[in-house]
C-alpha positions as a Markdown table, in Angstrom:
| # | Residue | x | y | z |
|---|---|---|---|---|
| 1 | Unk | 81.5 | -46.4 | -80.5 |
| 2 | Unk | 79.5 | -43.0 | -81.2 |
| 3 | Unk | 76.9 | -41.4 | -79.2 |
| 4 | Unk | 75.1 | -38.8 | -81.3 |
| 5 | Unk | 71.5 | -37.2 | -81.6 |
| 6 | Unk | 69.6 | -39.4 | -84.3 |
| 7 | Unk | 68.3 | -37.7 | -87.0 |
| 8 | Unk | 65.8 | -38.8 | -90.2 |
| 9 | Unk | 68.6 | -41.2 | -91.7 |
| 10 | Unk | 68.3 | -43.1 | -88.7 |
| 11 | Unk | 64.9 | -43.9 | -88.8 |
| 12 | Unk | 65.4 | -47.2 | -90.7 |
| 13 | Unk | 67.3 | -48.4 | -87.9 |
| 14 | Unk | 66.3 | -46.9 | -84.9 |
| 15 | Unk | 62.7 | -49.2 | -85.4 |
| 16 | Unk | 64.3 | -52.8 | -84.7 |
| 17 | Unk | 65.1 | -50.7 | -81.4 |
| 18 | Unk | 61.6 | -49.7 | -80.9 |
| 19 | Unk | 60.0 | -53.0 | -81.7 |
| 20 | Unk | 62.6 | -54.8 | -79.1 |
| 21 | Unk | 61.8 | -52.6 | -76.9 |
| 22 | Unk | 57.7 | -53.2 | -77.5 |
| 23 | Unk | 58.5 | -56.8 | -77.0 |
| 24 | Unk | 60.5 | -56.6 | -73.9 |
| 25 | Unk | 57.4 | -54.8 | -71.9 |
| 26 | Unk | 55.3 | -57.1 | -73.3 |
| 27 | Unk | 57.0 | -59.7 | -71.8 |
| 28 | Unk | 57.1 | -57.7 | -68.6 |
| 29 | Unk | 53.7 | -57.0 | -68.5 |
| 30 | Unk | 51.7 | -58.7 | -71.7 |
| 31 | Unk | 48.5 | -57.0 | -69.2 |
| 32 | Unk | 49.3 | -53.2 | -70.1 |
| 33 | Unk | 52.0 | -53.3 | -72.6 |
| 34 | Unk | 52.0 | -55.5 | -76.4 |
| 35 | Unk | 54.4 | -56.5 | -78.7 |
| 36 | Unk | 54.4 | -54.0 | -81.8 |
| 37 | Unk | 56.5 | -52.6 | -85.2 |
| 38 | Unk | 57.7 | -49.5 | -85.4 |
| 39 | Unk | 57.1 | -48.0 | -88.2 |
| 40 | Unk | 59.1 | -45.4 | -88.4 |
| 41 | Unk | 56.4 | -42.3 | -87.5 |
| 42 | Unk | 57.2 | -42.6 | -84.1 |
| 43 | Unk | 60.8 | -41.7 | -84.0 |
| 44 | Unk | 60.6 | -39.0 | -86.5 |
| 45 | Unk | 57.6 | -36.9 | -85.0 |
| 46 | Unk | 60.6 | -37.1 | -81.8 |
| 47 | Unk | 63.2 | -36.4 | -83.8 |
| 48 | Unk | 61.0 | -33.1 | -85.3 |
| 49 | Unk | 59.9 | -32.5 | -81.8 |
| 50 | Unk | 61.9 | -29.4 | -80.5 |
| 51 | Unk | 61.9 | -30.8 | -76.7 |
| 52 | Unk | 63.1 | -33.7 | -77.0 |
| 53 | Unk | 65.9 | -36.2 | -78.8 |
| 54 | Unk | 67.0 | -39.5 | -79.6 |
| 55 | Unk | 70.7 | -40.4 | -78.7 |
| 56 | Unk | 71.8 | -43.2 | -79.9 |
| 57 | Unk | 74.8 | -45.4 | -79.6 |
| 58 | Unk | 76.2 | -46.0 | -83.1 |
| 59 | Unk | 79.2 | -48.6 | -83.7 |
| 60 | Unk | 80.8 | -49.6 | -87.1 |
| 61 | Unk | 78.0 | -48.2 | -88.6 |
| 62 | Unk | 74.8 | -50.0 | -86.3 |
| 63 | Unk | 72.8 | -48.9 | -84.4 |
| 64 | Unk | 73.0 | -50.5 | -80.5 |
| 65 | Unk | 71.1 | -48.7 | -78.2 |
| 66 | Unk | 69.0 | -45.5 | -77.7 |
| 67 | Unk | 67.2 | -42.9 | -75.3 |
| 68 | Unk | 64.4 | -41.0 | -76.5 |
| 69 | Unk | 64.5 | -38.1 | -74.4 |
| 70 | Unk | 62.5 | -34.8 | -73.7 |
| 71 | Unk | 62.3 | -31.5 | -71.9 |
| 72 | Unk | 59.4 | -31.5 | -69.2 |
| 73 | Unk | 58.2 | -29.3 | -66.2 |
| 74 | Unk | 56.1 | -29.6 | -63.0 |
| 75 | Unk | 52.5 | -28.6 | -63.0 |
| 76 | Unk | 52.1 | -25.0 | -62.6 |
| 77 | Unk | 50.1 | -25.7 | -59.1 |
| 78 | Unk | 51.6 | -23.3 | -56.0 |
| 79 | Unk | 52.0 | -26.0 | -53.5 |
| 80 | Unk | 54.5 | -27.9 | -55.7 |
| 81 | Unk | 58.3 | -26.1 | -56.3 |
| 82 | Unk | 58.6 | -25.9 | -60.1 |
| 83 | Unk | 61.5 | -27.8 | -62.3 |
| 84 | Unk | 62.1 | -28.4 | -65.5 |
| 85 | Unk | 63.8 | -31.4 | -65.9 |
| 86 | Unk | 64.9 | -34.3 | -68.3 |
| 87 | Unk | 62.3 | -37.5 | -69.1 |
| 88 | Unk | 63.4 | -40.5 | -70.4 |
| 89 | Unk | 60.9 | -42.3 | -72.2 |
| 90 | Unk | 62.3 | -44.8 | -73.4 |
| 91 | Unk | 65.7 | -46.7 | -72.8 |
| 92 | Unk | 67.1 | -49.5 | -75.0 |
| 93 | Unk | 70.7 | -51.6 | -75.9 |
| 94 | Unk | 69.9 | -54.3 | -78.1 |
| 95 | Unk | 70.3 | -57.7 | -76.2 |
| 96 | Unk | 73.5 | -58.0 | -78.2 |
| 97 | Unk | 74.7 | -55.5 | -76.9 |
| 98 | Unk | 74.3 | -55.6 | -73.3 |
| 99 | Unk | 76.8 | -55.2 | -70.6 |
| 100 | Unk | 79.4 | -53.4 | -72.9 |
| 101 | Unk | 79.0 | -50.2 | -71.3 |
| 102 | Unk | 76.6 | -48.5 | -74.3 |
| 103 | Unk | 74.3 | -47.8 | -72.0 |
| 104 | Unk | 76.7 | -46.0 | -69.7 |
| 105 | Unk | 77.3 | -43.8 | -73.0 |
| 106 | Unk | 73.9 | -43.1 | -73.2 |
| 107 | Unk | 73.0 | -42.3 | -70.0 |
| 108 | Unk | 76.2 | -39.6 | -69.6 |
| 109 | Unk | 74.7 | -37.6 | -73.0 |
| 110 | Unk | 71.6 | -37.8 | -71.8 |
| 111 | Unk | 73.6 | -35.9 | -68.5 |
| 112 | Unk | 74.9 | -33.8 | -71.2 |
| 113 | Unk | 71.8 | -32.8 | -72.9 |
| 114 | Unk | 69.6 | -31.7 | -70.0 |
| 115 | Unk | 73.1 | -30.3 | -68.4 |
| 116 | Unk | 72.7 | -27.7 | -71.3 |
| 117 | Unk | 69.2 | -27.1 | -71.4 |
| 118 | Unk | 69.4 | -26.2 | -67.8 |
| 119 | Unk | 66.9 | -28.9 | -66.5 |
| 120 | Unk | 66.9 | -29.9 | -62.3 |
| 121 | Unk | 67.0 | -33.2 | -63.1 |
| 122 | Unk | 66.6 | -36.8 | -64.9 |
| 123 | Unk | 63.0 | -38.4 | -64.2 |
| 124 | Unk | 62.1 | -42.3 | -65.9 |
| 125 | Unk | 59.2 | -44.8 | -65.6 |
| 126 | Unk | 60.7 | -48.2 | -65.2 |
| 127 | Unk | 58.6 | -50.9 | -64.6 |
| 128 | Unk | 59.0 | -53.1 | -61.3 |
| 129 | Unk | 59.9 | -56.5 | -62.9 |
| 130 | Unk | 62.2 | -55.5 | -65.1 |
| 131 | Unk | 65.1 | -56.8 | -62.8 |
| 132 | Unk | 68.0 | -55.4 | -64.8 |
| 133 | Unk | 66.8 | -52.0 | -65.6 |
| 134 | Unk | 66.6 | -51.0 | -61.8 |
| 135 | Unk | 69.4 | -52.3 | -60.7 |
| 136 | Unk | 71.2 | -49.8 | -64.0 |
| 137 | Unk | 69.4 | -47.6 | -62.6 |
| 138 | Unk | 70.2 | -48.3 | -59.3 |
| 139 | Unk | 74.3 | -48.3 | -59.9 |
| 140 | Unk | 74.1 | -45.3 | -61.9 |
| 141 | Unk | 72.4 | -42.7 | -58.8 |
| 142 | Unk | 68.7 | -43.0 | -59.3 |
| 143 | Unk | 66.9 | -42.8 | -56.7 |
| 144 | Unk | 63.5 | -44.1 | -55.6 |
| 145 | Unk | 61.4 | -40.8 | -55.6 |
| 146 | Unk | 57.4 | -42.6 | -55.6 |
| 147 | Unk | 55.9 | -45.2 | -57.4 |
| 148 | Unk | 52.9 | -46.5 | -58.9 |
| 149 | Unk | 50.0 | -48.5 | -57.5 |
| 150 | Unk | 46.9 | -49.6 | -59.8 |
| 151 | Unk | 44.0 | -51.7 | -59.0 |
| 152 | Unk | 42.4 | -53.4 | -61.2 |
| 153 | Unk | 38.6 | -52.9 | -61.5 |
């Protein structure tokens, strides 16, 4: 298994994983997320962004998972302690490759990515009803620091 930064040559194999990610989120929160087919335009913009990357896991030439990660920073507001951090935007391991260590390899690569850029921490947003994802992140050492509340009008 190889984990590396995606290139434009990987976009075709990335599209089905992004599409699977969209469908998964739509299943969990259909009122806010919808299934969509990734055309390749979005991964291309990430690959061409100096502050972001898509880290991919490739097994025998087949792309089996990815993390879309970007560099971010806290708001420039005096009462907030300033930090530069890595933000995980998307994290997906294909259904048939889960529980095989792919997620751990990708998360280790994300940690190295952030450390190489001298970032302070990794942050991510996870749906509250994504039970497997929440369990994975807690097991890996992530701690809940806040949560989003929403009032429907």
